[in-house]
Every structure is written in C-alpha cells, then in structure tokens.
DRENSE-422561 format. One record per residue: residue in one letter; x, y, z of N, C-alpha, C in turn. Coordinates in pm, whole numbers, plus 32768, in hexadecimal, padded with zeros to 4 digits. Each point is the difference from the previous one (the first is absolute). Layout:
residues N
AXYZXYZXYZ...
end
This chain:
residues 426
XA59B819D99D87FC780457F8D7FF77FA37F8AX80717FB97FE77FFD7FA07F917F9D7F92801BX7FEA7FDC80787F9D7F96801F7F73802C7FE6X7FE4807F801F7F7980327FE67FE380037F69X8063802A7FB47FEA80057F6F7FE97F777FC7X804E7FA180317FEF7F767FD07F787FCB8024X7FD0802080777F7A7FD1802A7F94803F7FADX800D80847FDE7F9980437FAC7FFB7FC57F77X80747FE57FC580007FC47F7B7FC47F758002X80177FB980697FC57F78800A7F6980078004X7FCC8061804C7F6C800E80087FC780287F79X803F80617FBC7FCE802D7F7E80037F917F9AX806F7FB18000800A7F8F7FA27F957F98801AX7FE47FE980807F987F9E80237F78802D7FCFX7FDB808280127F7F80357FD17FF57FF77F68X806F80227FB87FFA7FFD7F6C7FEA7F737FCCX80437F9F803E7FED7F747FD77F727FD1801EX7FC68030806F7F757FD980207F9D80347F9CX801480817FD87FA4803A7F9E800D7FBB7F7BX807E7FE57FD680137FBA7F807FC57F768004X80097FBD80707FC47F7A800B7F6A80047FFBX7FC78068803E7F6D80087FFC7FCF801C7F74X804780567FB37FD8801A7F76800D7F837FACX80687FB58018800E7F837FB57F907FA08021X7FD6800180807F907FA880267F7F802F7FBDX7FEF80877FFB7F8680327FC07FFE7FDD7F6DX806C7FFE7FBC80037FE17F717FF37F6D7FE2X80027FA880657FF67F717FE37F767FD97FCBX7F92804B801D7F787FDA7FD97FE080207F6EX8051805A7FC17FE2802A7F7880167F8D7FA0X7FA47FE87FA280107F947F9E806C80247F9CX80447F977FD1806B80157F9D7FC6801B7F76X7F7F7FDB7FE47FBF801A7F7F7F6D80228018X7FBB80387F987F738029800F7FA67F85800CX7F8D800C80487FA27F8E800D7FC87FDB7F77X7FCC7F837FF27FC77FD47F7E7F8F80597FCEX7FA6802E805B7F8F80547FD5803080817FC0X806B803B803B8036807D7FC9803E7FE77F78X804B7F907FF5803C7FDF7F807F967FED7F94X7F907FBB80237F947FEA7F9F7FC180847FD6X7FEA805A80617FC680827FDF805B804E7FA4X80857FF8801A805D80477FA87FFA7FCA7F71X7FF47F7A7FF37FF87FC57F7A7F81802D7FB7X7F8E8008804A7F82802E7FC3800D808F7FD1X803C80548055800F808D7FDB805C800F7F87X806B7FAE8000805C80087F8F7FBF7FD27F7EX7FA87F9A800A7FC07FCD7F867F95805D7FCAX7FC4805180577F94805A7FD58031808D7FE8X807F80178011803580877FEC7FF680247F6BX7FD080767FDC7FF580257F72808780047FBCX7FFB7FE07F7D807C7FFD7FB3803C808A7FEFX7FA880677FFD802F80897FEE7FC88055806EX80528050803E7FD2805A8069802D808D7FE0X7FB8805F80398022808C7FEC80708028805EX806280487FCB806C803180567FE180888038X805E803880447FF080868038800480677F91X7FB8806F8010800680697F99808D80337FEEX8025801D7F84808580307FDE7FF3808B7FC3X804E805C80367FFF808A7FCC804280047F79X7FC2803E7FA08038800F7F7A7FFB80927FD8X804D80207F9D800080887FC97FCF7FFA7F72X7FBB80677FD97FC780077F7A805D804E7FA5X80357FC37F94805A804A7FA77FB480677FAFX804C805C7FD17FC580667FA87FD77FC07F7FX7FA0803B7FB97FD57FC87F8080737FF57F9FX80107F897FC580687FE87F9D80887FE2803BX80108000808480827FE88040801E7F6B8001X807B7FD97FD8802A7F75800380327FDE808AX7FD57F91803680257FD7808780407F788004X801C7FC57F8A80337F778002808C7FF9803CX805B80657FE4808B7FFA8030801B8065806EX7F9A8037803C80138062806C801D7FB68081X8069802C804A80177FC480847F898017805BX7FE27FA180567F88800D8052800580748061X807B802F80278007806C8060801280897FC0X7FF980077F7A8013807E7FB87F7980357FD2X7FD4807280307F7D80357FD6800580357F72X7F8C800C7FC57FF180357F7A7FD48090800AX803D80517FB07FE0808F80037F6E80167FDAX7FBF8058804C7F7780227FE17F987F9B802DX80267FA180537FA07F9B802F7FD8801C808EX7F8D7FCF80247FCD800D808880357F8B8051X805A80228062803F7F96804E7FAD7FD58077X7F89803A800F7FAD7FD480707FD07F717FE8X80037FAD80657FDC7F717FEC7F6C7FF17FE0X7FE77FA07FAB7F777FD97FDD7FEF7F6C801BX7F917FDB80347FE87F7680277F917FC67FA8X801B7F8B7FC97FA37FBE7FA67FBB7F8E8049X7F7D7FF97FF57FB57F8D80327FD57FA97F8AX7F9B7FAC801B7FCF7FA87F967FA680487F9EX7FB38063802F7FA380457FA9804980687FADX7FE180137F81804180667FAD7FD1808B8028X804D80627FD67FDB808A801E7F88802D7FAFX7FEA7FC47F8B7F94802E7FA97F797FD88038X7F9B80527FED7F777FE7802E7FAE7FD17F8AX7FB67F8E800C7FB27FCF7F8E7F9480627FD9X7FDE80077F847F9980607FD37F777FD58034X7FA4805F80107F797FDC80317FB97FA87F9CX7FA17FAD80317FB67FA77FA47FB180507F9BX7FFC7FCB7F867FB880417F937F6D7FD78002X7FAD804A7FBB7F727FDE7FF47FA680538058X8038804B80637FAD805280557FD680807FBCX7F9C803F803A7FCE807E7FC9803C8073804DX8043805A7FBD803C8075803F7F9A80707FFFX7FE7804080737F9E806D80028028806E7FA0X7FA180357FB68020806B7FA18030807C8048X805F80487FCA8033807980427F95806C8004X7FFD804480717FA48070800D7F737FDA8026X7FE67F81801A7F797FD780277FE7802A8090X7F99804D801C7FEE803580887FD97F968066X7FD37F897FD67FD67F9E806480767FB48039X807B80157FC680767FBD8033805880668048X801E7FE7807C80568057804E80657FAA804AX807E80177FE1806B7FB480417FED7F6A7FF0X7FD27FD57F8C7FF27F717FE67F847FC2803AX7FA7804D803F7F877FCA803D7F8680347FB6X7F997FAD7FF67F8380277FC07FAB80468067X7FDD807E7FE77FB5804D80617F6A7FEF7FF1X7FD17FC77F927F727FE67FF07FEF7F847FABX7F997FAE801A7FF07F827FB77FE080197F6DX80347FAA7FA97FDE80107F717F6D7FE47FE8X7FCA803D7F9D7F727FEF7FE17FE57F727FD0X7F997FBF803A7FDA7F797FDA7F9580007F94X7FD47F877FD87F9C7FFA7F967F76802D802BX7FE6800C80847F7C8028802D7F9D7F8B8002X7F89801B80367F9D7F9580117FD47FC67F7AX7FDA80587FA47FCF7FCE7F7F80717FC07FB0X80798032801380707FC07FBE80187F748033X7FF47FED8083800F7F7A80397F907FA47FD1X7F8780357FF57F927FAE7FCC801B7FD67F71X8035805E7FB180207FDE7F76806D7F957FF8X8066800D8058806A7F9B80017FC97F778028X7FA27FFE80617FC77F80802B7FB27FBF7F8EX7FAC804B7FBD7FB07FC67F94805A7FD67F8BX8068804D7FE9805D7FD97F9580477F7F8024X802B7FF4807E80467F87802B7FA37F888004X7F81801780217FA27F90800F7FDB7FBF7F7BX802080417F927FDD7FC67F7E806C7FA47FCAX806C7FEE804B806D7FA97FD67FFE7F808052X80087F907FBC80047F7F8045808D7FE68032X80097FD5807E80827FE9803E802E7F6E7FF5X7FA47FA2800680277F737FFC7F8E7FB07FC0X801F7F837FE07F9B7FA97FC67FEC801B7F6CX7FA77FB27FC67FE0800C7F727F8F80657FEBX7FED80257F847F94805D7FDE7F7A7FC7802BX7FB0805080467F7A7FDE802F7FFF7F94806DX80737FE4803A80057F9B806A7FD1803D8083X7FBE7FAD80547FD5802D8084807880278055X7FE7805280648069802C805B801D7F8F8064X806F7FBA7FEB802A7F9480598078802A8055X80168081800F80768031804680037FD68092X807B7FE2803180117FDF808D7FA97F8D802DX7FB58017806C7FA77F9B80397F6E801F7FE6X7FE1804F7F987F7580277FE77FAA7F897FDAX803C7F937FCF7FB17F8A7FDE7FC77FBB807CX802A802880767FC87FC480797F71802F801BX7FD7806F7FC27F79803380137F9B7FAC7FB3X7F848000802F7F947FB77FBE7F8E80617FE1X7FCE7FFA7F867F94805A7FD67F7D7FDC8046X7FAB8063801D7F7E7FE6803F7FA37FB17FA4X7F937FCE803C7F9F7FAE7FB57F7880437FFBX7FC9802680727F79803780027FFE80917FCFX7F8780317FE07FED80867FC88067801D7F94X80077FAD7F99807080077FA18002807E7FAAX7F8C80417FED7FFE80747FA7802E80808045X7FF98002808580258078804C80847FEF804BX802D7F868019807E7FE98045806F7FEF7F99X806C804A8011806C7FFE7F9D80877FE78043X804A7FA17FCA80897FE5802B805880747FD4X8052803C805B804E80777FDA80777FE37FA6X80277F827FEF80737FE27FAB7FDD80127F6CX8065801E7FB07FEF80057F6F80067F707FCCX7F8F7FCE7FCD7FF37F737FDB7FD57FF27F6EX802D7F937FC67FCD7FD57F7D7FC07F788014X7F7B7FFB7FED7FB87F85801E7F7880017FBAX7FCA7F887FF67F767FEB7FD57FBD7FAE806DX7F8A802E802D7FBE7FBE80717F6E7FDF7FDDX7FE37F887FD37F747FD67FF37FBD80008089X7F81802880027FBD801B807E7F6E7FD37FF9X7FD27FC2806F7F737FD880097FCC8023808BX7F88803D80037FBF8025807E7F737FC78000X7FDF7FBC806B7F757FD680187FD0804A807CX7F8F80477FF37FCE8051806E7F6B7FE28017X7FDE7FE0807B7F747FE980287FC180858027X7F8680177FD07FB7807C801B7FA47FEA8078X7FFA805E80607FA77FEF80757F6E7FF37FD6X7FB87FB080497F737FE97FE07FAA807A8012X8028806180517FB080788017801B806E7F9AX80527FE67F9F801C80667F9C7F80801C7FAFX7FD3807E7FF97F80801D7FBF80017FED7F68X80777FFF7FC280067FF27F6F7FF87F6F7FD5X80447FA78048800A7F757FD37FBE7F9C805DX7FED8028807F7FC77FA28060805B7F89801AX808080117FEE805F7F92800C803A7FDD7F78X80407F8E7FFA803B7FD47F82809780088005X803D80117F8C809380027FF7802B80577F8CX808080278007803D804E7F9580907FD07FF0X802B7FF67F8380867FCC7FE5804D80607FA5X808380018015805B80467FA580647F9B7FCBX801780027F7F80667FAB7FC3804D80567F9CX8080800C8017804F80577FAA80937FF6801EX8045806F7FEC80917FFE800980328088802DX80717FFE8044804D8079801B80867FF37FB8X803E80737FE080827FFE7FBD80518078802FX80837FEA800B805D80698029807D7FF97FA9X803980757FE4807780087FAD8063805D8043X80757FC98028806A804F80408058803D7F93X7FF680827FEE805380437F9E808F80108035X800C802D807D807F800380487FE57FCD808DX8066800C80597FE87FDB808B7FA780658047X7FE480717FC07FAC8069803C7F77800A7FBEX7FFC7FFC7F7E7F8480177FB87FC37F7C7FD1X7F7D7FF7800C7FB77F8C7FCD7F74802C7FD8X7FC27FAF7FB07F77801A7FD17FA97F8A802AX7F89802080387FAA7F9B803D7F787FFF7FBCX7FD37F8B7FDC7F757FEA7FD97FBE7FB98076X7FB6804D80507FC87FCA807C7F877FA67FE9X7FB280207F9B7F817FBA7FF07FDE7FF37F6DX7FF47F837FD37FDE7FE47F757FBF7F777FFCX7F827FFA7FDA7FBC7F7E7FFD7F6A800E7FF3X7FB97F9F80397F6E7FFF7FF77FC07FE68087X7F7F8025800B7FB37FEF807B7F7E7FB87FDDX7FD97FA480597F807FBA7FF27FB6800A8084X7F7C80137FF97FAF800D80787F887FA27FF5X7FE07FBA806E7F8D7FA480087FB08021807DX7F9B80597FF57FB1802680777F9C7F948025X7FDF7FF980817F957FA6802B7F78803C7FDFX7FF4808480127F8680477FDC801780437F79X7FB97FD47F9C801880307F797F9C806B7FD7X7FCA804780637F9E80687FE3804080747FB5X8072802C802F804080767FC6806F7FDD7F9DX803A7F8D800F806E7FD87FA980037F687FF7X80197FCE7F8A80097F707FEE80927FD37FFDX80157F857FD580887FCE7FF2804280487F8AX806A8049801F804280517F9A80977FF0800AX8043801C7F94809380027FFD802B80657F98X807980328011803180637FA1808F802A8020X803180587FAC80888030800E8009805F8077X806B7FF7804C801180538077803E80867FDEX800480598063804D807B7FF280937FDF7FE7X804680607FC680907FF17FE980498064805AX80587FCA805680518053805980927FF17FD9X804580707FF2808F7FFC7FDD804180848024X80877FFE80038049807A801E80917FE88021X804F806C800B808F7FF4801E801B7FF78096X80787FCF8021802B7FF5808B809480228007X8025804F8064808B80278017802E7FCC8087X80647FAA8001803C7FD1807C806980678028X7FD7805F805380588072801E80637FE1806EX7FEB7F94804A80617FDB806A80127F6A7FFDX807E7FD47FFE801E7F72800480847FE88048X7FFA7FB3806B80767FD6804B80047F697FF7X80467FCC7F9A7FFC7F717FE780547FB18063X804B8042805880497FB880697FA87FEA807AX7FAA806080207FA87FF580757F707FE07FD9X7FE97FDE7F817F7A7FD97FD27F98806A8021X801980797FD77FA2806D80157FE780437F7AX7F81800A7FD87FDC80377F7E7F8580588011X7FFB806E7FB67F8B805780007FE880317F72X7F80800D7FDD7FDC80287F787F86805B8004X7FF1804D7F957F8A80547FEB7FCE7FE67F73X7F7D7FFD7FF17FC77FE57F7D7F7A80417FEDX7FCF7FFB7F877F7B80327FDD7FB97F957FAEX7F877FE180297FAE7FA17FB57F8C804B7FBFX7FF07FEF7F807F90803B7FB77F947F957FF4X7F91801780467F917FA080027F9C802A7F93X80107FC47F8D7FAE80267F8D7F807FAD7FFCX7F9080437FEB7F7F7FBB7FF87FEC7FCA7F73X80517F9E7FDB7FFF7FCC7F787FBE7F787FF7X7FB17FDA80657FC47F7C80027F6F7FFC7FD5X7FBF7F90801F7F777FE77FD37F9C803F805FX7F9780387FC77F95803B80527FAC7F948045X7FFE7F857FCD7FAE7F95803A80307FD9808BX8081801A801C80367FDE8085803A807D8043X7FC880787FDE8021807F8043809480237FF4X803C7FE97F8B808D801F7FEC8015807B7FA7X7F9780507FF0800A80777FAB7FD3807E8048X8008800280847FD08072804D805A807A7FEBX7FC6806F7FD5804D807A7FED80697FF07F93X806F80458017806B80007F9C80847FCA8038X802E803B806E80887FE2802F800E80278092X804D7FB0804B80318024808580977FFA7FFDX80408062804180928004800A80247FDC8090X80547F9B8010801D7FCA808580978001801AX8036806B803C808D7FFD802B800E7FAC807EX80777FC5801280167FA9807480937FFE8026X80197FD6807B80867FE7803380087F70802FX80717FC07FE580147F75802680867FF38048X80037FA9806580797FF08052800F7F6D8026X807E7FD18007801D7F768028807F7FFD8051X80047FA5806380737FF7805980087F75803DX807A7FC88007801B7F838047802D8021808EX7FCD7FB780628024801C808B7FEB7F808052X80278006807F7FE17F978061803B7F797FDDX807F7FFC7FD980407F807FE2800F7FAF8080X7FCC7F86800080057FAA807580837FB17FFFX80487FF9807180807FB780027FEC7F6B7FE1X80717FBF7FE980067F6F7FE57FBA7FDA7F7DX7FF180617FA47FCC7FE07F7D7F6D7FDE7FF9X7FAF8030805E7F707FE27FFD7FB680557F99X803980707FD77FBE80527F9B7FFD80928025X7FB6804E7FB27FF5809080187F7A80327FCAX7FDB807880297F82803D7FD8801880667F90X7F9A80127FAD800080657F977F7E8051800BX800E80837FF77F8D805980087FF2804E7F7FX7F8480167FD67FE6804D7F867F7D804D8012X7FFA80777FCA7F858050800C7FEE80547F82X7F8180207FE47FDC80587F917F92805E8030X801080817FE87F9F806580287FE7805D7F8AX7F81801E7FE57FE1805B7F937F70802D8005X7FD880507F9E7F75802D7FF77FDC80117F6EX7F847FDE7FE17FCD80087F777FA7807B7FF4X802380567FA07FB8807D7FEC7FC37FFE7F74X7F7D80147FF77FBA7FFC7F80801C807F7FB0X7FF27FF57F7F800C80747FA87F7880367FD5X7F967FC0802F7F78802F7FE77FB07FE8807FX7F7E801B7FFC7FAC7FF280777FBD7F78800BX801A7FA67FA47FB87F807FFE80397F9A8062X80827FFC800C80417F97804E800C80268092X801A7F9C805680188017808E8096800F801AX8023805D805A808B8010802B80177FAC807EX80797FCC800F801D7FB1807880968002801FX801C7FE3807D80897FF6803380177F71802DX807B7FCE7FF080187F75802A808C7FF1803EX800C7FA08059807F7FD6803A7FFE7F69800BX80677FC17FC9800C7F6E800680837FDC8044X7FFB7FA9806380747FD6804D80177F6A7FEDX807D7FDC7FEC80267F757FE680727FD8805CX7FF67F8B803E80697FC98055800F7F6C7FE0X807B7FD77FE180197F737FE580787FCF804FX80127F7E8004806F7FC2804780477FA07FA1X8081801A7FEC80537FAC7FAB802E7F868051X7FBD7F917FEF80177F8A8054808D7FCB7FE9X804D7FF9806D80877FCA7FFA806280557FB2X7FD680777FD5805880527FAD80237FBE7F7CX7FAA7FA67FCF801B7FB67F867FC980447F83X7FB2806B80117FC4804B7F917FA77FA67FAAX7FB77FA980417FA47FA77FBA7F708018802DX7FE57FE5807E7F78800780367FF1807C8056X7F96804F7FE37FE6807C80487F6F80018032X7FE27FCC80767F7B801880397FEC80968013X7F8680307FEA7FEB809180027F7A8023803EX7FF9807B802D7F83803B80317FFA808F7FCCX7F8A802B7FD27FF180837FC17F8280448032X800C808380147F908052802E7FE7806D7F9AX7F83800C7FD27FDB805F7F967F91805B8032X801680837FF17F9E8063802D7FE0805E7F8BX7F7E80117FE57FD0805C7F997F9A805E803EX801380827FEA7FA1806480327FD380577F8CX7F7C800D7FF07FC7804F7F937FF78092802BX803380577FAB800A808E80227F8D80527FCAX7FD07FDE7F897F94804D7FC17F9C7FA27FBFX7F84802A7FFF7F997FB57FB9800F80127F6AX7FD97F9A7FB77FF6800B7F707F7380277FD7X7FEC800A7F7E7F7D80277FCE7FCA7FA07F96X804C7F987FE37FD07FA17F9A7F8D7FAB8035X80077FD880807F977FB080407FD780468082X7FA980657FFA7FE3805480767FB97FB68070X7FC27F8C7FE67FB47FBC8068804D7F8B803FX80787FE57FD2804F7F92803A804380318080X7FFD7FA880688046801E807E80757FA08017X803A7FCF7F9780727FA68008805880187F85X807B7FD3800A805D800B7F90803A7F787FE0X80567FFC7F9A80337F7F7FD180937FE9801BX804180548056808C7FEA801F8059800E7F86X80617FA57FF5805F80077F907FCB7FBE7F82X7F867FC380067FC87FBF7F897FA4805B7FB1X7FAF805280457F9A80527FBE7FFD808A8040X7FFC80697FAF7FE3808680317F7380237FCEX7F9D7FED80577F7480177FD97FE180957FF0X804B805780467FD9808C80077F8680108058X80007FBD80747F8B7FFE80597FED80888044X7F818022801B7FDE808380367FF780058097X801A7F9180497FF280018092806E7FAC8040X807E80247FE480707FB5803A8069805B8040X7FEC80827FFB8064805C8035801B7FE48094X80827FFF802580307FEA80897FEB7F728031X7FE07FA37FAA7FF47F74802880847FB77FE5X801C7F9D8055807D7FB57FF57FE67F6B8002X80567FB67FC27FFE7F6F8008808F7FD1801AX800E7FA7806480827FC880267FF87F697FEFX80617FC77FBB80027F707FE980857FC68030X7FFB7F80802280777FB7802B80137F887FA4X807D7FEA7FD5801E7F907FA780737FAF803AX7FF67F7D7FF3806B7FA58028801C7FA17F8CX807D7FDA7FF280247FA77F9280947FE77FFEX80377FE97F89808E7FE27FF2802B80187F70X808280187FF3803E80047F7D80717F9A7FFFX800E7FB97F8F80677F9A7FF3805080197F81X808680088011805B80137F8F80367F777FD8X7FDF7FD57F8A80257F7B7FD180987FF77FF4X803A7F9E804680907FEE7FFD804C806C804AX7FBB8053804E8044806C80468031806F7FA6X7FC880097F87802A80647F9E7F8D805F7FE2X802380717FC27F9D80667FE27FB07FE17F82X802E7FA67FAD7FC57FF17F7A7F6E7FD68002X7FDE7FA180547F767FCE80057FD380018093X7F8B803E80187FCA800A80877F697FEB7FFAX7FCA7FCC806A7F6F7FF2800B7FD5803E8085X7F87803780017FCB803E80787F6C7FE48010X7FD57FFA807D7F727FE8801E7FDF80458084X7F86803780097FD5804480797F697FF8800EX7FD37FF9807D7F72800480237FE780838049X7F9A804D7FD47FE8808680347F6F800E802CX7FEC8048806F7F78801680347FFC80878046X7F89804180097FF68085803D7FFE7FF88098X803A806980407FFC800F80917F998067802CX7FC580497FA47F9F8068801F7F747FD67FD5X7F9D804680347F767FE57FD77FE980297F70X804880667FD27FF880287F7680487F977FABX7FB67FBA7FAA803A7F937FB17FFF801A7F6AX7FAC805D7FD37FF5801A7F717FDF7F7F7FB4X80527FDC7F9F7FE97F857FB5804D7F8A8039X804480118072805D7F9B80307FCB7FB9807CX7FDB7F827FEE7FE47FAA8071807F7FB38025X80407FC67F9E80877FC9800C803A7FF47F74X80837FEE7FF780457FFC7F7F80747F9F8004X80147FB77F9080777FB17FE7804D80417F8CX808280118013805680397F9880717F9D7FE1X80147FE67F80806A7FA57FD3805180477F93X80837FEF80018052803A7F9780797FA87FE6X803980117F89807E7FC17FDA8058806E7FC4X807C800A802E805C80687FD1806D7FBF7FABX801080347F8780717FDB7FAA8058807C7FF5X806F7FFE804680528078801080877FEF7FBCX802B806D7FC2808480007FBC806680498056
end
C-alpha cells in the first residue's frame, strides 16, 4: 500500500515538473523590453497628447439660492436642494438668442399659418418691373461720364463697315466717325445713265449710361455726277439727317452677347437738288444683336457676329417704306483684337410705293429715298467684304474699309460701292 502511494506521488511530481518546464520554455521567446518601433510610436503619442483633456462627468448638487457651501462637508446635503446628479458638458445650459435683423410675421396675418407662408407675397407686377428696369438703366455702373461701354470682353467686338446708316452696333458707344462713300451708278439707270454718287459726312454716338445712348446715324453732304445729264446735272447738297435713341436692353459682358433696340428718325432736311427733301419724315425702329462665338484653339482667333433688322415707315404718302436686315461676320485674327477681316450681307425690301416720283422704278437705298411709284415688293441684296483695324489693339482709333456689290438683278443706284471710315472712340 505504501509503495503504491509512493509511486503515485512520483508520477504526479514528474507531470507537474514537466508542465512547469514547458511553461518556462514558452516564456523564453518573450522580449525583455518593447521593440524600437513601439517605443518610437509611444514617444510620438506622448509628444502629441493634448495638454488638457476632459475627465469623466462628475455628479454635483445644486445648492439652494443664497446657501453657503464653502465650509459644508462634501457628504452632508443641504436642506431644500435637489440631490439628483447633474452632469456638465462643455456647452453651457443657456441657449443663444436668435439672430437680430429678421422680419417677424405680423400677428393675425392670415397668410401665415404655423410659421409657413400659405400664399406668395404680391410682387411689383409687369409694369412695376419695367419701371424698375428703366430706373436702373439710367444709372451708370462703371467708367467715366459718357464713356463707351468697355465692360468685360465687349471690346473684342468690331463695328460693321458697309451700309453704315442702317447697321447699328448694339453697344452703348461714345464716338465720332468720319465717313466717305463712293458709289458707281449702273449704266442702265434711266435717271443718270451711269455716273457716280458720293457721301461725305460723319456719324456720332453718345453713351449716356451702359444702357442708353443717342445716335446720329447720318449727317453730311451728297454729290452726284450723272453720265446722262438730261434729267439732272452735276449736283451736291446737304443730306437727310438721321438720329435717335438706342437702348441696350441686354448685355452679358462675360460671354460677349449684347442686344439693343432703337428708333431712327429719318428727317427730310436736306437739299432738293439731290433728292434729300422727299416728304417729311420716316420712323425706323430696329433691333440689333452681337455675339462672340467659335473660338479656335491654340490662339488662332475667334468669330464675331452682328445683325440689325428694322423697317422704315413714312409719316406721309410721299416716301417709300422698306424693311432691311444686315448681317455682319468678322474674324479676330490671333485673338489680338487688331485685325478683323469681315464679310457682310445686306438685304432691303420695299414694302410700299411712294408718290413723290410716280414714274421711277428704282430706289436709292440708304442714300436717297426718291418716293418711287413702282418699287413695291422689290428687293436688293448686296455682299460686302473688307476689314477693320484697331490701331495698337485699342478701341480709341479704328479704321474700316469695305467693297460692296449687288447679288440681285435689282440694283437701284448701286453698281458697286467703296466705304471708308475712321472711328475715334472714348
């Protein structure tokens, strides 16, 4: 019996020593200190640890009003106090007042229900908006008094050259433009049998604001030299006077888009020797539009488009009525705003016969209103090519030239035309 017990204890002791030895062997692989990477990470964390940290919330009790708590033991409650714990965070209990300056709905207003507007407030209406627009358009936003509209990239546009009395740049401009036209008369014209006619004069524009401007379209003299002097000899005299206001009602100076509406009063204030006194007056409303488009990559340049459409309506029965559309396309070479080769298409259609010259079957275009009696429903289409050059790449001084000729059999007084101008712009 004693031998069995001794043998059992020997076996148990042997197993215990084996387990302890295996645990000691397992613990031999553990490092005596942390690896260098861990030590470096600990140093970084210690260096970036904030100087102040928030602790755990602490329950506090609120003393009664006026109660002294400086010498009260921490475990002794105060009579009449709420011993329920309260926890304080970073934000105060007080709520900031609402921002000032807002409009509070008036009490009892039926359009407000539960803080929501049940019907839209009444606006200024159509005529009110029109009044606001006209009021705003009379104030200058930038530039000096009477200065041309140079806003954004609008200076990239180039004014047309041909048909100068009927084509209008939609921008509000201040400029003086001396102008000369030489026009050859067709040989089959029954009045002159050929010859030539010239205009020498000036145009002027005054920009009151970026919206409103005043235009003198035509002011100067006319001379005519017919080949057949049966009906008329070499004559010269003062031309009609054309003038009127213009409103630039749309302008996007970032995208180079402009639109304007105007009225030209064509007054028969000229010489009878060169047919510049026909009737009394024609009123010619028009619309003008301009847009930059088609920019070519790599700095080769871009295109500019401009158009003018209108119709001239007489105030008496002497003059001829007509409708016109003029289209202008130019190319800003290299995007340098200096040289603008251009092409222009001009279309005039006569709507009513006049009565001043009942036997004439031709008209005089933008130079002469004969009041011819046989021109109703006739049209003349002309094509002009030329260029405009801005001296030094600036708007101040510009020159333009164009050669124009008819594309239709109806030629009136136009066999071909040269137009030259110089612009002095402010």
